[in-house]
Biopython code that builds the backbone (N, CA, C, O; Angstrom):
import numpy as np
from Bio.PDB.StructureBuilder import StructureBuilder

atoms = [
    (1, "MET", "N", (27.853, 12.563, 20.811)),
    (1, "MET", "CA", (26.880, 12.434, 19.742)),
    (1, "MET", "C", (26.062, 11.167, 19.964)),
    (1, "MET", "O", (26.618, 10.088, 20.171)),
    (2, "ASP", "N", (24.765, 11.304, 19.919)),
    (2, "ASP", "CA", (23.857, 10.187, 20.153)),
    (2, "ASP", "C", (23.562, 9.494, 18.823)),
    (2, "ASP", "O", (22.983, 10.098, 17.920)),
    (3, "ASN", "N", (23.959, 8.233, 18.705)),
    (3, "ASN", "CA", (23.758, 7.479, 17.465)),
    (3, "ASN", "C", (22.637, 6.459, 17.581)),
    (3, "ASN", "O", (22.549, 5.532, 16.776)),
    (4, "ARG", "N", (21.787, 6.626, 18.572)),
    (4, "ARG", "CA", (20.693, 5.676, 18.743)),
    (4, "ARG", "C", (19.657, 5.834, 17.629)),
    (4, "ARG", "O", (19.403, 6.930, 17.129)),
    (5, "ILE", "N", (19.088, 4.724, 17.276)),
    (5, "ILE", "CA", (17.976, 4.728, 16.324)),
    (5, "ILE", "C", (16.723, 4.438, 17.142)),
    (5, "ILE", "O", (16.624, 3.400, 17.796)),
    (6, "VAL", "N", (15.784, 5.351, 17.099)),
    (6, "VAL", "CA", (14.557, 5.186, 17.863)),
    (6, "VAL", "C", (13.427, 4.872, 16.885)),
    (6, "VAL", "O", (13.085, 5.675, 16.017)),
    (7, "ILE", "N", (12.869, 3.697, 17.052)),
    (7, "ILE", "CA", (11.774, 3.248, 16.192)),
    (7, "ILE", "C", (10.570, 2.957, 17.079)),
    (7, "ILE", "O", (10.694, 2.282, 18.100)),
    (8, "ASP", "N", (9.432, 3.456, 16.696)),
    (8, "ASP", "CA", (8.204, 3.151, 17.420)),
    (8, "ASP", "C", (7.378, 2.198, 16.552)),
    (8, "ASP", "O", (6.792, 2.622, 15.556)),
    (9, "PRO", "N", (7.329, 0.919, 16.920)),
    (9, "PRO", "CA", (6.575, -0.048, 16.119)),
    (9, "PRO", "C", (5.108, 0.343, 15.928)),
    (9, "PRO", "O", (4.502, 0.009, 14.910)),
    (10, "ALA", "N", (4.545, 1.045, 16.900)),
    (10, "ALA", "CA", (3.149, 1.483, 16.753)),
    (10, "ALA", "C", (3.013, 2.455, 15.584)),
    (10, "ALA", "O", (2.025, 2.414, 14.851)),
    (11, "ASN", "N", (4.005, 3.328, 15.411)),
    (11, "ASN", "CA", (3.975, 4.250, 14.264)),
    (11, "ASN", "C", (4.099, 3.490, 12.951)),
    (11, "ASN", "O", (3.437, 3.825, 11.969)),
    (12, "LEU", "N", (4.949, 2.464, 12.934)),
    (12, "LEU", "CA", (5.088, 1.646, 11.724)),
    (12, "LEU", "C", (3.769, 0.954, 11.396)),
    (12, "LEU", "O", (3.357, 0.899, 10.237)),
    (13, "ARG", "N", (3.115, 0.432, 12.422)),
    (13, "ARG", "CA", (1.835, -0.257, 12.197)),
    (13, "ARG", "C", (0.745, 0.722, 11.763)),
    (13, "ARG", "O", (-0.116, 0.378, 10.952)),
    (14, "ASP", "N", (0.782, 1.927, 12.297)),
    (14, "ASP", "CA", (-0.186, 2.940, 11.884)),
    (14, "ASP", "C", (0.028, 3.313, 10.419)),
    (14, "ASP", "O", (-0.930, 3.439, 9.656)),
    (15, "ALA", "N", (1.277, 3.486, 10.039)),
    (15, "ALA", "CA", (1.577, 3.775, 8.628)),
    (15, "ALA", "C", (1.155, 2.605, 7.746)),
    (15, "ALA", "O", (0.642, 2.806, 6.646)),
    (16, "ALA", "N", (1.368, 1.387, 8.227)),
    (16, "ALA", "CA", (0.953, 0.200, 7.474)),
    (16, "ALA", "C", (-0.559, 0.193, 7.281)),
    (16, "ALA", "O", (-1.053, -0.120, 6.198)),
    (17, "ARG", "N", (-1.290, 0.538, 8.336)),
    (17, "ARG", "CA", (-2.749, 0.589, 8.245)),
    (17, "ARG", "C", (-3.188, 1.604, 7.189)),
    (17, "ARG", "O", (-4.090, 1.336, 6.396)),
    (18, "ARG", "N", (-2.539, 2.772, 7.187)),
    (18, "ARG", "CA", (-2.908, 3.803, 6.201)),
    (18, "ARG", "C", (-2.588, 3.347, 4.776)),
    (18, "ARG", "O", (-3.360, 3.609, 3.853)),
    (19, "HIS", "N", (-1.462, 2.671, 4.598)),
    (19, "HIS", "CA", (-1.131, 2.154, 3.262)),
    (19, "HIS", "C", (-2.135, 1.081, 2.836)),
    (19, "HIS", "O", (-2.532, 1.030, 1.672)),
    (20, "ALA", "N", (-2.544, 0.232, 3.767)),
    (20, "ALA", "CA", (-3.535, -0.801, 3.440)),
    (20, "ALA", "C", (-4.871, -0.161, 3.061)),
    (20, "ALA", "O", (-5.527, -0.601, 2.116)),
    (21, "GLU", "N", (-5.271, 0.875, 3.795)),
    (21, "GLU", "CA", (-6.511, 1.584, 3.463)),
    (21, "GLU", "C", (-6.413, 2.227, 2.081)),
    (21, "GLU", "O", (-7.370, 2.199, 1.307)),
    (22, "THR", "N", (-5.270, 2.796, 1.784)),
    (22, "THR", "CA", (-5.065, 3.412, 0.469)),
    (22, "THR", "C", (-5.151, 2.363, -0.629)),
    (22, "THR", "O", (-5.766, 2.596, -1.670)),
    (23, "ALA", "N", (-4.535, 1.207, -0.395)),
    (23, "ALA", "CA", (-4.598, 0.118, -1.379)),
    (23, "ALA", "C", (-6.043, -0.305, -1.603)),
    (23, "ALA", "O", (-6.468, -0.503, -2.741)),
    (24, "ASP", "N", (-6.794, -0.444, -0.518)),
    (24, "ASP", "CA", (-8.206, -0.834, -0.647)),
    (24, "ASP", "C", (-8.988, 0.200, -1.450)),
    (24, "ASP", "O", (-9.791, -0.155, -2.314)),
    (25, "TYR", "N", (-8.751, 1.476, -1.165)),
    (25, "TYR", "CA", (-9.445, 2.531, -1.894)),
    (25, "TYR", "C", (-9.086, 2.497, -3.378)),
    (25, "TYR", "O", (-9.963, 2.568, -4.239)),
    (26, "LEU", "N", (-7.794, 2.389, -3.670)),
    (26, "LEU", "CA", (-7.355, 2.389, -5.070)),
    (26, "LEU", "C", (-7.969, 1.230, -5.847)),
    (26, "LEU", "O", (-8.222, 1.351, -7.045)),
    (27, "ARG", "N", (-8.206, 0.122, -5.180)),
    (27, "ARG", "CA", (-8.817, -1.026, -5.859)),
    (27, "ARG", "C", (-10.291, -0.774, -6.194)),
    (27, "ARG", "O", (-10.849, -1.441, -7.065)),
    (28, "THR", "N", (-10.921, 0.184, -5.510)),
    (28, "THR", "CA", (-12.335, 0.471, -5.793)),
    (28, "THR", "C", (-12.521, 1.453, -6.945)),
    (28, "THR", "O", (-13.585, 1.480, -7.565)),
    (29, "VAL", "N", (-11.510, 2.252, -7.238)),
    (29, "VAL", "CA", (-11.664, 3.313, -8.241)),
    (29, "VAL", "C", (-12.086, 2.771, -9.606)),
    (29, "VAL", "O", (-12.981, 3.346, -10.225)),
    (30, "PRO", "N", (-11.481, 1.687, -10.104)),
    (30, "PRO", "CA", (-11.903, 1.204, -11.421)),
    (30, "PRO", "C", (-13.369, 0.763, -11.497)),
    (30, "PRO", "O", (-13.893, 0.569, -12.594)),
    (31, "SER", "N", (-14.031, 0.605, -10.363)),
    (31, "SER", "CA", (-15.447, 0.230, -10.412)),
    (31, "SER", "C", (-16.294, 1.336, -11.039)),
    (31, "SER", "O", (-17.429, 1.085, -11.443)),
    (32, "THR", "N", (-15.763, 2.548, -11.126)),
    (32, "THR", "CA", (-16.485, 3.648, -11.767)),
    (32, "THR", "C", (-16.363, 3.599, -13.287)),
    (32, "THR", "O", (-17.058, 4.332, -13.991)),
    (33, "HIS", "N", (-15.496, 2.754, -13.784)),
    (33, "HIS", "CA", (-15.246, 2.715, -15.225)),
    (33, "HIS", "C", (-16.464, 2.263, -16.024)),
    (33, "HIS", "O", (-16.682, 2.738, -17.138)),
    (34, "ASP", "N", (-17.252, 1.360, -15.472)),
    (34, "ASP", "CA", (-18.431, 0.889, -16.208)),
    (34, "ASP", "C", (-19.389, 2.042, -16.501)),
    (34, "ASP", "O", (-19.928, 2.140, -17.603)),
    (35, "ALA", "N", (-19.598, 2.908, -15.521)),
    (35, "ALA", "CA", (-20.493, 4.050, -15.727)),
    (35, "ALA", "C", (-19.929, 4.992, -16.788)),
    (35, "ALA", "O", (-20.669, 5.526, -17.613)),
    (36, "ILE", "N", (-18.632, 5.186, -16.758)),
    (36, "ILE", "CA", (-17.998, 6.048, -17.767)),
    (36, "ILE", "C", (-18.144, 5.417, -19.147)),
    (36, "ILE", "O", (-18.485, 6.098, -20.114)),
    (37, "GLN", "N", (-17.885, 4.115, -19.236)),
    (37, "GLN", "CA", (-17.987, 3.430, -20.519)),
    (37, "GLN", "C", (-19.426, 3.424, -21.021)),
    (37, "GLN", "O", (-19.660, 3.600, -22.217)),
    (38, "ASP", "N", (-20.396, 3.225, -20.128)),
    (38, "ASP", "CA", (-21.811, 3.271, -20.525)),
    (38, "ASP", "C", (-22.159, 4.633, -21.114)),
    (38, "ASP", "O", (-22.881, 4.724, -22.106)),
    (39, "SER", "N", (-21.646, 5.675, -20.502)),
    (39, "SER", "CA", (-21.900, 7.023, -21.004)),
    (39, "SER", "C", (-21.297, 7.205, -22.399)),
    (39, "SER", "O", (-21.925, 7.780, -23.288)),
    (40, "LEU", "N", (-20.085, 6.713, -22.573)),
    (40, "LEU", "CA", (-19.443, 6.808, -23.887)),
    (40, "LEU", "C", (-20.183, 5.968, -24.926)),
    (40, "LEU", "O", (-20.343, 6.390, -26.072)),
    (41, "ASP", "N", (-20.628, 4.790, -24.528)),
    (41, "ASP", "CA", (-21.349, 3.915, -25.460)),
    (41, "ASP", "C", (-22.661, 4.539, -25.927)),
    (41, "ASP", "O", (-23.137, 4.233, -27.020)),
    (42, "SER", "N", (-23.241, 5.402, -25.118)),
    (42, "SER", "CA", (-24.519, 6.017, -25.480)),
    (42, "SER", "C", (-24.367, 7.129, -26.518)),
    (42, "SER", "O", (-25.364, 7.663, -27.004)),
    (43, "LEU", "N", (-23.134, 7.478, -26.858)),
    (43, "LEU", "CA", (-22.915, 8.578, -27.795)),
    (43, "LEU", "C", (-23.254, 8.217, -29.236)),
    (43, "LEU", "O", (-23.454, 9.108, -30.062)),
    (44, "GLY", "N", (-23.320, 6.949, -29.545)),
    (44, "GLY", "CA", (-23.681, 6.553, -30.892)),
    (44, "GLY", "C", (-22.475, 6.282, -31.769)),
    (44, "GLY", "O", (-21.333, 6.464, -31.348)),
    (45, "PRO", "N", (-22.743, 5.837, -33.018)),
    (45, "PRO", "CA", (-21.675, 5.390, -33.907)),
    (45, "PRO", "C", (-20.730, 6.502, -34.373)),
    (45, "PRO", "O", (-19.592, 6.223, -34.749)),
    (46, "ILE", "N", (-21.175, 7.723, -34.354)),
    (46, "ILE", "CA", (-20.317, 8.817, -34.810)),
    (46, "ILE", "C", (-19.073, 8.940, -33.930)),
    (46, "ILE", "O", (-18.012, 9.362, -34.391)),
    (47, "PHE", "N", (-19.215, 8.574, -32.685)),
    (47, "PHE", "CA", (-18.118, 8.713, -31.724)),
    (47, "PHE", "C", (-17.394, 7.393, -31.475)),
    (47, "PHE", "O", (-16.823, 7.184, -30.405)),
    (48, "GLY", "N", (-17.420, 6.507, -32.466)),
    (48, "GLY", "CA", (-16.791, 5.191, -32.323)),
    (48, "GLY", "C", (-15.311, 5.256, -31.988)),
    (48, "GLY", "O", (-14.831, 4.516, -31.130)),
    (49, "GLU", "N", (-14.588, 6.139, -32.662)),
    (49, "GLU", "CA", (-13.148, 6.261, -32.384)),
    (49, "GLU", "C", (-12.905, 6.776, -30.967)),
    (49, "GLU", "O", (-12.017, 6.295, -30.263)),
    (50, "LEU", "N", (-13.697, 7.749, -30.564)),
    (50, "LEU", "CA", (-13.577, 8.284, -29.207)),
    (50, "LEU", "C", (-13.862, 7.183, -28.185)),
    (50, "LEU", "O", (-13.158, 7.050, -27.184)),
    (51, "ARG", "N", (-14.890, 6.410, -28.449)),
    (51, "ARG", "CA", (-15.285, 5.331, -27.539)),
    (51, "ARG", "C", (-14.148, 4.326, -27.371)),
    (51, "ARG", "O", (-13.837, 3.923, -26.250)),
    (52, "GLU", "N", (-13.533, 3.924, -28.470)),
    (52, "GLU", "CA", (-12.438, 2.949, -28.397)),
    (52, "GLU", "C", (-11.208, 3.539, -27.706)),
    (52, "GLU", "O", (-10.545, 2.863, -26.920)),
    (53, "ALA", "N", (-10.913, 4.794, -28.003)),
    (53, "ALA", "CA", (-9.777, 5.447, -27.343)),
    (53, "ALA", "C", (-10.026, 5.537, -25.838)),
    (53, "ALA", "O", (-9.123, 5.308, -25.034)),
    (54, "ALA", "N", (-11.251, 5.872, -25.473)),
    (54, "ALA", "CA", (-11.593, 5.967, -24.048)),
    (54, "ALA", "C", (-11.520, 4.596, -23.384)),
    (54, "ALA", "O", (-11.072, 4.480, -22.243)),
    (55, "ARG", "N", (-11.954, 3.571, -24.086)),
    (55, "ARG", "CA", (-11.894, 2.207, -23.537)),
    (55, "ARG", "C", (-10.431, 1.829, -23.242)),
    (55, "ARG", "O", (-10.126, 1.266, -22.191)),
    (56, "GLU", "N", (-9.549, 2.147, -24.175)),
    (56, "GLU", "CA", (-8.121, 1.859, -23.965)),
    (56, "GLU", "C", (-7.564, 2.663, -22.790)),
    (56, "GLU", "O", (-6.802, 2.142, -21.977)),
    (57, "LEU", "N", (-7.950, 3.928, -22.712)),
    (57, "LEU", "CA", (-7.476, 4.763, -21.598)),
    (57, "LEU", "C", (-8.008, 4.266, -20.255)),
    (57, "LEU", "O", (-7.292, 4.279, -19.254)),
    (58, "LEU", "N", (-9.254, 3.832, -20.240)),
    (58, "LEU", "CA", (-9.808, 3.292, -18.997)),
    (58, "LEU", "C", (-9.074, 2.025, -18.569)),
    (58, "LEU", "O", (-8.864, 1.797, -17.377)),
    (59, "GLU", "N", (-8.690, 1.214, -19.528)),
    (59, "GLU", "CA", (-7.927, 0.002, -19.193)),
    (59, "GLU", "C", (-6.549, 0.373, -18.648)),
    (59, "GLU", "O", (-6.085, -0.218, -17.673)),
    (60, "GLN", "N", (-5.901, 1.346, -19.273)),
    (60, "GLN", "CA", (-4.606, 1.812, -18.759)),
    (60, "GLN", "C", (-4.760, 2.385, -17.352)),
    (60, "GLN", "O", (-3.917, 2.167, -16.482)),
    (61, "ARG", "N", (-5.831, 3.108, -17.149)),
    (61, "ARG", "CA", (-6.106, 3.690, -15.827)),
    (61, "ARG", "C", (-6.316, 2.578, -14.797)),
    (61, "ARG", "O", (-5.796, 2.657, -13.684)),
    (62, "ARG", "N", (-7.068, 1.553, -15.163)),
    (62, "ARG", "CA", (-7.307, 0.427, -14.255)),
    (62, "ARG", "C", (-5.989, -0.233, -13.876)),
    (62, "ARG", "O", (-5.739, -0.518, -12.705)),
    (63, "LEU", "N", (-5.145, -0.473, -14.883)),
    (63, "LEU", "CA", (-3.845, -1.099, -14.612)),
    (63, "LEU", "C", (-2.989, -0.231, -13.693)),
    (63, "LEU", "O", (-2.299, -0.743, -12.811)),
    (64, "CYS", "N", (-3.036, 1.076, -13.902)),
    (64, "CYS", "CA", (-2.272, 2.002, -13.065)),
    (64, "CYS", "C", (-2.766, 1.955, -11.618)),
    (64, "CYS", "O", (-1.964, 1.890, -10.686)),
    (65, "TYR", "N", (-4.077, 1.988, -11.435)),
    (65, "TYR", "CA", (-4.624, 1.911, -10.077)),
    (65, "TYR", "C", (-4.293, 0.572, -9.429)),
    (65, "TYR", "O", (-3.969, 0.519, -8.243)),
    (66, "ASP", "N", (-4.372, -0.496, -10.190)),
    (66, "ASP", "CA", (-4.023, -1.816, -9.643)),
    (66, "ASP", "C", (-2.560, -1.854, -9.209)),
    (66, "ASP", "O", (-2.238, -2.383, -8.145)),
    (67, "GLN", "N", (-1.682, -1.297, -10.028)),
    (67, "GLN", "CA", (-0.256, -1.282, -9.685)),
    (67, "GLN", "C", (-0.014, -0.456, -8.424)),
    (67, "GLN", "O", (0.728, -0.875, -7.535)),
    (68, "GLN", "N", (-0.636, 0.709, -8.350)),
    (68, "GLN", "CA", (-0.479, 1.541, -7.158)),
    (68, "GLN", "C", (-1.017, 0.828, -5.918)),
    (68, "GLN", "O", (-0.408, 0.887, -4.850)),
    (69, "ALA", "N", (-2.150, 0.160, -6.062)),
    (69, "ALA", "CA", (-2.727, -0.576, -4.932)),
    (69, "ALA", "C", (-1.787, -1.685, -4.487)),
    (69, "ALA", "O", (-1.582, -1.887, -3.290)),
    (70, "ASP", "N", (-1.217, -2.402, -5.449)),
    (70, "ASP", "CA", (-0.267, -3.471, -5.108)),
    (70, "ASP", "C", (0.943, -2.915, -4.363)),
    (70, "ASP", "O", (1.422, -3.521, -3.405)),
    (71, "GLU", "N", (1.432, -1.764, -4.805)),
    (71, "GLU", "CA", (2.602, -1.160, -4.156)),
    (71, "GLU", "C", (2.277, -0.707, -2.732)),
    (71, "GLU", "O", (3.093, -0.872, -1.825)),
    (72, "HIS", "N", (1.096, -0.141, -2.540)),
    (72, "HIS", "CA", (0.695, 0.259, -1.184)),
    (72, "HIS", "C", (0.499, -0.970, -0.292)),
    (72, "HIS", "O", (0.879, -0.955, 0.879)),
    (73, "ALA", "N", (-0.084, -2.016, -0.835)),
    (73, "ALA", "CA", (-0.269, -3.242, -0.052)),
    (73, "ALA", "C", (1.078, -3.841, 0.331)),
    (73, "ALA", "O", (1.256, -4.310, 1.456)),
    (74, "GLN", "N", (2.017, -3.826, -0.593)),
    (74, "GLN", "CA", (3.355, -4.346, -0.293)),
    (74, "GLN", "C", (4.033, -3.487, 0.772)),
    (74, "GLN", "O", (4.692, -4.015, 1.667)),
    (75, "MET", "N", (3.878, -2.181, 0.681)),
    (75, "MET", "CA", (4.450, -1.294, 1.693)),
    (75, "MET", "C", (3.834, -1.594, 3.061)),
    (75, "MET", "O", (4.542, -1.629, 4.068)),
    (76, "ALA", "N", (2.532, -1.807, 3.097)),
    (76, "ALA", "CA", (1.869, -2.141, 4.365)),
    (76, "ALA", "C", (2.447, -3.423, 4.945)),
    (76, "ALA", "O", (2.740, -3.489, 6.139)),
    (77, "ASP", "N", (2.611, -4.438, 4.112)),
    (77, "ASP", "CA", (3.197, -5.700, 4.578)),
    (77, "ASP", "C", (4.614, -5.483, 5.095)),
    (77, "ASP", "O", (4.980, -6.007, 6.147)),
    (78, "ASN", "N", (5.403, -4.719, 4.366)),
    (78, "ASN", "CA", (6.789, -4.460, 4.779)),
    (78, "ASN", "C", (6.847, -3.691, 6.102)),
    (78, "ASN", "O", (7.700, -3.970, 6.944)),
    (79, "LEU", "N", (5.955, -2.737, 6.284)),
    (79, "LEU", "CA", (5.936, -1.979, 7.530)),
    (79, "LEU", "C", (5.538, -2.866, 8.710)),
    (79, "LEU", "O", (6.127, -2.772, 9.786)),
    (80, "HIS", "N", (4.540, -3.725, 8.506)),
    (80, "HIS", "CA", (4.162, -4.675, 9.566)),
    (80, "HIS", "C", (5.342, -5.577, 9.909)),
    (80, "HIS", "O", (5.654, -5.794, 11.080)),
    (81, "ARG", "N", (5.980, -6.089, 8.891)),
    (81, "ARG", "CA", (7.125, -6.982, 9.096)),
    (81, "ARG", "C", (8.258, -6.249, 9.822)),
    (81, "ARG", "O", (8.890, -6.807, 10.718)),
    (82, "SER", "N", (8.506, -5.014, 9.434)),
    (82, "SER", "CA", (9.558, -4.224, 10.078)),
    (82, "SER", "C", (9.249, -3.986, 11.555)),
    (82, "SER", "O", (10.141, -4.073, 12.398)),
    (83, "ALA", "N", (8.008, -3.689, 11.865)),
    (83, "ALA", "CA", (7.623, -3.469, 13.267)),
    (83, "ALA", "C", (7.851, -4.730, 14.087)),
    (83, "ALA", "O", (8.383, -4.671, 15.195)),
    (84, "THR", "N", (7.450, -5.862, 13.543)),
    (84, "THR", "CA", (7.642, -7.132, 14.249)),
    (84, "THR", "C", (9.119, -7.440, 14.413)),
    (84, "THR", "O", (9.554, -7.839, 15.493)),
    (85, "MET", "N", (9.888, -7.261, 13.357)),
    (85, "MET", "CA", (11.325, -7.524, 13.428)),
    (85, "MET", "C", (11.994, -6.600, 14.443)),
    (85, "MET", "O", (12.885, -7.030, 15.176)),
    (86, "TRP", "N", (11.579, -5.346, 14.492)),
    (86, "TRP", "CA", (12.173, -4.407, 15.440)),
    (86, "TRP", "C", (11.880, -4.845, 16.872)),
    (86, "TRP", "O", (12.765, -4.842, 17.727)),
    (87, "GLU", "N", (10.637, -5.219, 17.119)),
    (87, "GLU", "CA", (10.277, -5.671, 18.469)),
    (87, "GLU", "C", (11.053, -6.924, 18.857)),
    (87, "GLU", "O", (11.513, -7.049, 19.992)),
    (88, "GLU", "N", (11.196, -7.848, 17.917)),
    (88, "GLU", "CA", (11.962, -9.065, 18.196)),
    (88, "GLU", "C", (13.426, -8.730, 18.472)),
    (88, "GLU", "O", (14.037, -9.291, 19.382)),
    (89, "HIS", "N", (13.979, -7.819, 17.689)),
    (89, "HIS", "CA", (15.369, -7.403, 17.886)),
    (89, "HIS", "C", (15.546, -6.748, 19.262)),
    (89, "HIS", "O", (16.502, -7.046, 19.977)),
    (90, "GLU", "N", (14.632, -5.868, 19.622)),
    (90, "GLU", "CA", (14.708, -5.195, 20.920)),
    (90, "GLU", "C", (14.603, -6.206, 22.067)),
    (90, "GLU", "O", (15.338, -6.109, 23.050)),
    (91, "ALA", "N", (13.697, -7.165, 21.940)),
    (91, "ALA", "CA", (13.536, -8.181, 22.983)),
    (91, "ALA", "C", (14.791, -9.039, 23.096)),
    (91, "ALA", "O", (15.247, -9.347, 24.197)),
    (92, "GLN", "N", (15.339, -9.418, 21.957)),
    (92, "GLN", "CA", (16.560, -10.228, 21.953)),
    (92, "GLN", "C", (17.727, -9.448, 22.563)),
    (92, "GLN", "O", (18.503, -10.004, 23.340)),
    (93, "SER", "N", (17.852, -8.191, 22.225)),
    (93, "SER", "CA", (18.920, -7.356, 22.792)),
    (93, "SER", "C", (18.748, -7.206, 24.298)),
    (93, "SER", "O", (19.725, -7.246, 25.046)),
    (94, "ALA", "N", (17.516, -7.035, 24.737)),
    (94, "ALA", "CA", (17.262, -6.911, 26.175)),
    (94, "ALA", "C", (17.631, -8.200, 26.901)),
    (94, "ALA", "O", (18.199, -8.154, 27.991)),
    (95, "ARG", "N", (17.311, -9.352, 26.304)),
    (95, "ARG", "CA", (17.675, -10.640, 26.921)),
    (95, "ARG", "C", (19.185, -10.783, 27.008)),
    (95, "ARG", "O", (19.710, -11.233, 28.026)),
    (96, "ARG", "N", (19.879, -10.406, 25.957)),
    (96, "ARG", "CA", (21.347, -10.486, 25.968)),
    (96, "ARG", "C", (21.941, -9.574, 27.037)),
    (96, "ARG", "O", (22.847, -9.972, 27.771)),
    (97, "LEU", "N", (21.434, -8.371, 27.118)),
    (97, "LEU", "CA", (21.930, -7.435, 28.123)),
    (97, "LEU", "C", (21.631, -7.958, 29.527)),
    (97, "LEU", "O", (22.472, -7.874, 30.422)),
    (98, "HIS", "N", (20.452, -8.486, 29.704)),
    (98, "HIS", "CA", (20.072, -9.043, 31.006)),
    (98, "HIS", "C", (20.982, -10.217, 31.354)),
    (98, "HIS", "O", (21.379, -10.368, 32.509)),
    (99, "ALA", "N", (21.313, -11.045, 30.374)),
    (99, "ALA", "CA", (22.197, -12.193, 30.610)),
    (99, "ALA", "C", (23.586, -11.725, 31.028)),
    (99, "ALA", "O", (24.212, -12.345, 31.888)),
    (100, "VAL", "N", (24.071, -10.654, 30.438)),
    (100, "VAL", "CA", (25.390, -10.119, 30.789)),
    (100, "VAL", "C", (25.373, -9.589, 32.221)),
    (100, "VAL", "O", (26.300, -9.843, 32.989)),
    (101, "THR", "N", (24.337, -8.865, 32.574)),
    (101, "THR", "CA", (24.275, -8.294, 33.927)),
    (101, "THR", "C", (24.033, -9.364, 34.977)),
    (101, "THR", "O", (24.440, -9.192, 36.126)),
    (102, "ASP", "N", (23.380, -10.466, 34.616)),
    (102, "ASP", "CA", (23.153, -11.565, 35.557)),
    (102, "ASP", "C", (24.422, -12.341, 35.838)),
    (102, "ASP", "O", (24.551, -12.961, 36.893)),
    (103, "GLU", "N", (25.365, -12.315, 34.901)),
    (103, "GLU", "CA", (26.611, -13.064, 35.075)),
    (103, "GLU", "C", (27.509, -12.422, 36.116)),
    (103, "GLU", "O", (28.344, -13.105, 36.708)),
    (104, "ASP", "N", (27.361, -11.139, 36.354)),
    (104, "ASP", "CA", (28.244, -10.442, 37.308)),
    (104, "ASP", "C", (27.889, -10.720, 38.701)),
    (104, "ASP", "O", (28.535, -10.209, 39.616)),
]
sb = StructureBuilder()
sb.init_structure("model")
sb.init_model(0)
sb.init_chain("A")
sb.init_seg("    ")
for serial, (resi, resn, name, xyz) in enumerate(atoms, 1):
    if name == "N":
        sb.init_residue(resn, " ", resi, " ")
    sb.init_atom(name, np.array(xyz, "f"), 0.0, 1.0, " ", f" {name:<3s}", serial, name[0])
structure = sb.get_structure()
């Protein structure tokens, strides 16, 4: 039974890049809120309750997108760190193995 763990740091970095791109995109979504709020504000005083409810929902939506963006950014950082740590571990293991074979 083969118990090796095969990790490709390039795949980790690619996944990190995609998570970073997702975080960047999620941070742009709330920029559409001003246009939505402007549209709601144009409805007039009769829709005051709707306007305030929508304002609260837009704020909740912004917070949700910010949280998701933060989580994707953290995942990207963790994946980059994991790739680097894996490469360092592999290099260190190779040096140790080389040192053992050089002693013989």
